[in-house]
SEKOLNU-961851 format. One line per 5 residues: number of its first residue (from 1); their letters; for each residue y, z, x of C-alpha. Coordinates in steps of 0.1 Angstrom, whole numbers, plus 5000, padded with zeros to 4 digits. Each point is the difference from the previous one (the first is absolute). Example, Ala and Ser with C-alpha at 12.3 -4.5 7.8 and 13.67 -1.06 7.14 Angstrom:
1) AS) 4955 5078 5123 | 5034 4993 5014
//
This chain:
1) XXXXX) 0484 3921 1667 | 5009 5033 5017 | 4996 5008 5037 | 4967 5017 4996 | 4986 4968 4983
6) XXXXX) 5015 4979 5028 | 4984 5023 5026 | 4966 4996 4982 | 5003 4962 4999 | 5009 5000 5037
11) XXXXX) 4970 5022 5008 | 4978 4976 4980 | 5014 4970 5019 | 4995 5018 5034 | 4966 5016 4995
16) XXXXX) 4984 4981 4971 | 4994 5032 4980 | 5018 5019 4973 | 5017 5032 5010 | 5003 5032 4981
21) XXXXX) 5034 5007 4984 | 5026 5007 5026 | 5029 5023 4997 | 5033 4981 5002 | 5017 5006 5034
26) XXXXX) 5033 5019 5000 | 5032 4978 4999 | 5014 4989 5034 | 5033 5011 5013 | 5028 4975 5005
31) XXXXX) 4994 5002 5038 | 4963 4992 4996 | 5008 4971 4977 | 5024 4986 5027 | 4974 5004 5027
36) XXXXX) 4974 4982 4979 | 5025 4973 4991 | 5009 4995 5037 | 4963 4997 5009 | 4995 4974 4972
41) XXXXX) 5031 4981 5013 | 4986 4999 5035 | 4966 4989 4988 | 5016 4973 4978 | 5020 4987 5030
46) XXXXX) 4968 4994 5019 | 4983 4984 4970 | 5030 4978 4995 | 4998 4989 5036 | 4962 4993 4995
51) XXXXX) 5008 4979 4970 | 5026 4980 5018 | 4977 4995 5030 | 4972 4987 4978 | 5023 4977 4982
56) XXXXX) 5013 4986 5033 | 4964 4993 5010 | 4994 4981 4968 | 4977 5025 4982 | 5005 5027 4974
61) XXXXX) 5000 5037 5009 | 4967 5006 4983 | 4984 4972 5021 | 5012 5017 5032 | 4985 5033 4986
66) XXXXX) 4968 4981 4992 | 4997 4986 5035 | 5006 5035 5014 | 4974 5014 4976 | 4973 4975 5010
71) XXXXX) 5006 5002 5037 | 5004 5038 5000 | 4972 5009 4976 | 4983 5032 5011 | 4967 4994 5019
76) XXXXX) 4979 5016 4972 | 5014 4975 4974 | 4994 4963 4999 | 5030 4977 4991 | 4989 4991 4965
81) XXXXX) 5023 4994 4971 | 4990 5033 4984 | 5008 5019 5031 | 5033 4982 5005 | 5009 5007 4963
86) XXXXX) 4992 5037 5005 | 5020 5003 5033 | 5030 4981 4986 | 4999 5019 4967 | 4996 4968 4980
91) XXXXX) 4979 4990 4971 | 4970 4978 5010 | 5014 4969 4982 | 5034 5004 5017 | 4983 5002 5034
96) XXXXX) 4980 4969 4992 | 5032 4981 4992 | 5017 5013 5032 | 4970 4990 5021 | 4999 4965 4984
101) XXXXX) 5037 4994 5008 | 4995 5012 5036 | 4970 4978 5004 | 5020 4970 4987 | 5025 5006 5028
106) XXXXX) 4972 4999 5026 | 5003 5037 5010 | 4967 5013 4987 | 4966 4987 4992 | 4970 5012 4980
111) XXXXX) 4967 5003 5019 | 4965 5010 4988 | 4989 5034 5012 | 4973 4994 5025 | 4981 5032 4990
116) XXXXX) 5005 4997 4962 | 5003 4965 4987 | 5012 5012 4966 | 5033 5012 5016 | 5030 4980 5013
121) XXXXX) 5020 5013 5030 | 5036 4992 5008 | 5008 4987 5034 | 5032 4991 5017 | 5006 4964 5012
126) XXXXX) 5016 4994 5034 | 5033 4992 4982 | 4997 5033 4981 | 4994 5019 5032 | 5030 4985 5017
131) XXXXX) 5023 5006 4970 | 4988 5036 4996 | 5004 5006 5037 | 5036 4988 5000 | 5009 5019 4968
136) XXXXX) 4984 5032 5013 | 5019 4997 5032 | 5033 4997 4981 | 4990 5030 4978 | 4992 5022 5031
141) XXXXX) 5033 4990 5015 | 5018 5010 4968 | 4981 5033 4999 | 5010 5007 5035 | 5037 4997 4989
146) XXXXX) 4999 5015 4966 | 4969 5022 5002 | 5017 5031 5015 | 5024 5002 4970 | 4971 4995 4975
151) XXXXX) 4981 5028 5018 | 5031 5023 4999 | 5004 4994 4963 | 4964 5007 4993 | 5001 5032 5021
156) XXXXX) 5030 5012 4981 | 4981 4995 4967 | 4968 5016 5012 | 5012 5028 5023 | 5028 5014 4980
161) XXXXX) 4990 5030 4980 | 5003 4996 4963 | 5032 5012 4985 | 5003 5012 4964 | 5021 4977 4978
166) XXXXX) 5023 5030 4990 | 5012 5004 5036 | 4986 5035 5006 | 4984 4990 5033 | 4999 5034 5017
171) XXXXX) 4981 5016 4972 | 4976 4971 5000 | 4994 5002 5037 | 4994 5038 4997 | 4975 4994 4973
176) XXXXX) 4982 4973 5021 | 4999 5023 5030 | 4985 5029 4979 | 4974 4976 4986 | 4988 4988 5034
181) X) 4995 5035 5015
//
């Protein structure tokens, strides 16, 4: 699979529609690759913290994400398994298994939808609310400490003008300046 095919698959996953053939992007410079790698490192550090925090609380990382998803579902969406699966980028059957495990731990429950009795809504239990509140507080504290470096890394990736892989940066900057006039 080449990069254009990967881009098409990503577009399909994000938007649910096939995209026209996309021209492959130019190769990145070594400096761009380093900035992107640094951003990924900072992101992985936070995700590693999140995994350790969930483990310490006695749940899996995906269960913490599920609790966040149910509690923080946008107002226009109901917390159904289908919506949870879509928001967590999971297949429906994987979401069902995750929900079942979380219900077994007493953190979630299934409730009939009062307006549409064919649907089942997910609701937090008091135990789930307490656990989510505690984990979320730890995550916010971690973001207060490590977030500024994560933001700096992201800004370096996004706000740095693209540099040609061959190192002729001045010529490329002149070309971009002419193109934007």
